N, C-alpha and C positions, 0 to 999 in steps of 0.2 A: 287215847290210843297208845298202845305200847310202842316203845322204840323198835321192837322187832318187826311189827307190822309196818311201821312207817318206813324202815329201810328197805323192806321187801317191795312196798308200793313204789318207792322212788326208783329202785332198780328196774322194776317192770315198766314204769313210765318211760324210762330211758332206753327201753328195749335192750337191756344188758342181761346176759346170762350170769348165773352165779360164777361160772368158770371165768368169764371175761372180767367181772368185777373183782374176783379174788386175785386175778393176775395183776390188775391195776394196783391192788393193795399189797402185792408181793407175798401172797399166801396161797394155801391150797383151797380148792372149792369146798372140801369137807370142813375146813376150819371156818370159812366164811358162812357156810350153811348153819353152823352151830350158833352163829350170831342171830340169824334170822329166826331160828326156832326157839331162841332163848336158852339153849343148853349151856352156852358160855356167855359170861358178861363181856361187853365190848370195851376194850381198853380205850383210854382217853385219846391216844394217838390215832387209833382207828376211827373213832368218832370224828375227830378233826379232819382226817383224810376223806371220810365219807361226805362230810359237809362240803368240802372243797370240790369233790367229784360231782356232787349233785347241786352245786351252787346254792347252798342253803346255809343255815346256822345250826350249830350243835343244839341250841335251844329248841329248834324245830324238830330235830331228830329225837330229842328226849321228850317231846310233847309239852314243853313249857310254853310254847307259843303256837298259834295256828298260822302265823305269817311265814310263808315259805321263802320269801326273799331274804338274802343274807344281810347281815349288818355290814356297814362299811369296814373294810379290812384295815388293820393297823399298818402303819408305814414302817 
């Protein structure tokens, strides 16, 4: 599964609009939409923020694992 589909699915599962999620990320809805469509690559800092918002791991977002639960956080 592509990262783009996975971030869209997570957003929809959380009942968040693109506008609301973009606001949480401090960006425009248009900018966020381009991540979901694959028009723009997702910067590392945005991937980390999305993993935190959705309580998952970057590996899950990237499709490297099917395990949705996050890894233990570093202290």
